[in-house]
Every structure is written in C-alpha cells, then in structure tokens.
C-alpha positions as CSV (number, residue, x, y, z in Angstrom):
1,M,0.0,0.0,0.0
2,A,1.3,3.4,-0.9
3,R,0.1,7.0,-0.3
4,I,-0.7,8.5,-3.7
5,L,-1.6,12.1,-4.6
6,V,-4.0,12.5,-7.5
7,V,-4.1,15.9,-9.1
8,D,-6.7,16.7,-11.7
9,D,-9.1,19.7,-12.2
10,N,-11.9,17.3,-13.2
11,A,-13.7,15.9,-10.1
12,D,-14.9,12.9,-12.1
13,V,-11.4,12.0,-13.1
14,R,-10.2,12.4,-9.5
15,L,-13.0,10.1,-8.3
16,A,-12.3,7.5,-11.0
17,L,-8.6,7.4,-10.2
18,A,-9.1,7.5,-6.4
19,T,-11.6,4.6,-6.7
20,I,-9.1,2.5,-8.8
21,L,-6.3,3.2,-6.4
22,E,-8.2,2.7,-3.2
23,D,-9.6,-0.6,-4.6
24,A,-6.0,-1.6,-5.1
25,G,-5.3,-0.9,-1.4
26,H,-3.6,2.5,-1.7
27,D,-4.2,5.6,0.5
28,V,-5.3,8.5,-1.8
29,L,-5.0,12.2,-1.4
30,E,-6.6,14.6,-3.9
31,A,-5.9,18.1,-5.2
32,E,-7.7,20.0,-8.0
33,D,-5.0,22.1,-9.4
34,G,-1.2,22.4,-9.9
35,E,-0.8,25.2,-7.4
36,A,-1.4,22.8,-4.5
37,V,0.9,20.0,-5.6
38,F,4.2,21.2,-4.1
39,D,2.8,22.1,-0.6
40,L,0.9,18.8,-0.5
41,V,4.0,16.7,-1.4
42,I,6.0,18.5,1.3
43,S,3.2,18.1,4.0
44,E,1.8,14.7,3.1
45,N,4.9,12.9,1.8
46,P,3.2,10.8,-0.9
47,E,5.1,7.9,-2.5
48,L,3.7,8.7,-5.9
49,V,1.9,11.6,-7.7
50,L,-0.5,11.2,-10.6
51,L,-0.6,14.6,-12.2
52,D,-2.9,16.0,-14.9
53,V,-1.2,18.0,-17.7
54,M,-3.9,20.5,-18.6
55,M,-5.1,22.5,-15.6
56,P,-6.0,26.1,-15.0
57,R,-3.4,28.5,-13.3
58,V,-0.5,26.0,-12.9
59,S,-0.1,23.3,-15.6
60,G,1.0,19.8,-14.8
61,F,4.2,20.4,-16.6
62,D,4.9,23.5,-14.5
63,A,4.0,21.6,-11.3
64,L,6.3,18.7,-12.3
65,A,9.2,21.1,-13.0
66,T,8.7,22.7,-9.6
67,L,8.7,19.3,-7.9
68,K,11.8,18.1,-9.7
69,A,13.7,21.4,-9.0
70,D,13.5,21.1,-5.2
71,T,15.6,18.5,-3.3
72,R,12.8,17.8,-0.9
73,T,10.5,16.7,-3.6
74,S,12.7,15.7,-6.5
75,Q,12.8,12.0,-5.7
76,V,9.0,11.6,-5.6
77,P,7.9,9.7,-8.8
78,V,5.3,11.4,-11.0
79,I,3.0,9.8,-13.5
80,M,1.4,12.3,-15.9
81,V,-2.2,11.6,-16.7
82,T,-3.7,13.4,-19.7
83,A,-5.9,13.4,-22.7
84,K,-3.0,14.8,-24.7
85,G,-1.3,11.7,-26.1
86,R,0.9,13.4,-28.6
87,P,4.5,12.1,-28.7
88,E,5.9,15.6,-28.1
89,D,3.8,15.8,-24.9
90,M,5.2,12.5,-23.7
91,A,8.7,13.6,-24.5
92,M,8.2,16.8,-22.6
93,A,6.9,14.9,-19.6
94,R,9.9,12.6,-19.6
95,S,12.4,15.4,-20.1
96,L,10.9,17.1,-17.0
97,G,11.3,14.0,-14.9
98,A,8.0,12.0,-15.2
99,V,8.5,8.3,-14.8
100,E,5.4,7.3,-16.8
101,Y,2.5,8.8,-18.9
102,I,-1.1,7.6,-18.8
103,T,-3.5,8.8,-21.5
104,K,-7.3,9.4,-20.9
105,P,-9.4,7.4,-21.3
106,W,-7.2,4.6,-20.0
107,A,-7.7,0.9,-20.6
108,E,-9.0,-1.3,-17.8
109,G,-6.1,-2.3,-15.6
110,D,-3.7,0.3,-17.1
111,V,-3.6,2.6,-14.1
112,E,-2.9,-0.2,-11.6
113,L,-0.2,-1.6,-13.9
114,R,1.6,1.7,-14.3
115,V,1.2,2.6,-10.6
116,D,2.6,-0.8,-9.5
117,W,5.5,-0.4,-12.0
118,A,6.3,3.1,-10.8
119,L,6.2,2.1,-7.1
120,A,8.3,-1.0,-7.7
121,T,10.9,0.8,-9.8
122,T,11.4,3.6,-7.2
123,Q,11.4,1.3,-4.2
124,A,14.1,-0.9,-6.0
125,S,16.4,2.1,-6.6
C-alpha cells in the first residue's frame, strides 16, 4: 500500500482514479490544481503523484518542473495523466522527470499496472 496524490481539475477523473487506487489498497490524497501540488507533497509525503497536464493556473508540466527542482520533492515519482497523447507531450513529460505517462481514457487495468510499476521501480532504486 502506498500514499498517492491524485491531481486533476476534473472531479470525475479524480474520483475514478481514487476509486481504482483505493480498490488496489492505496491511500489516496486529492488536489484539484497544480498550485497545491508542491505544498501537499511537502506536507503529506506521498510515495507517488498522478498529475494531470492541462489544468488552470499552474499546468501539470509546470508543477512537475517545480517538484523536480527542489531536493525535498525531486525523488517523488510522478506519472502524468492526460488526454494529450501526442509524442511531443510524452517527450516533454519525460524530459521534465515524469516516470510514466497515462492517456485518458485509460484501458481497464492500465492505471494499476503503471502505478505498480512506478512504485516497484522507485522502491528498488
């Protein structure tokens, strides 16, 4: 079981991800915009962040860059979750430090598979 922060401006997407993750035995925290991500990672110490790309005010890419730039949060793995499945978006996410990329809508079992992989990879290193 891991503590996972789900960040998406769409309440339905947050609910869907939280349900999937809670059913898999994880403890889920939620945020609705990129502004809250850094402070929540500092205060709540999640083991993984699922981060939407397109959000008002602070985009997922900007929030990811902020997390990776600070030594207190740079080691927390981040999976980007987005409807933008273009190769250049995936390349941008990886260049900023994301460990994985999930496109919406996701296939059944895809979220659990990628979350398990990200957690296993970071715990092994």
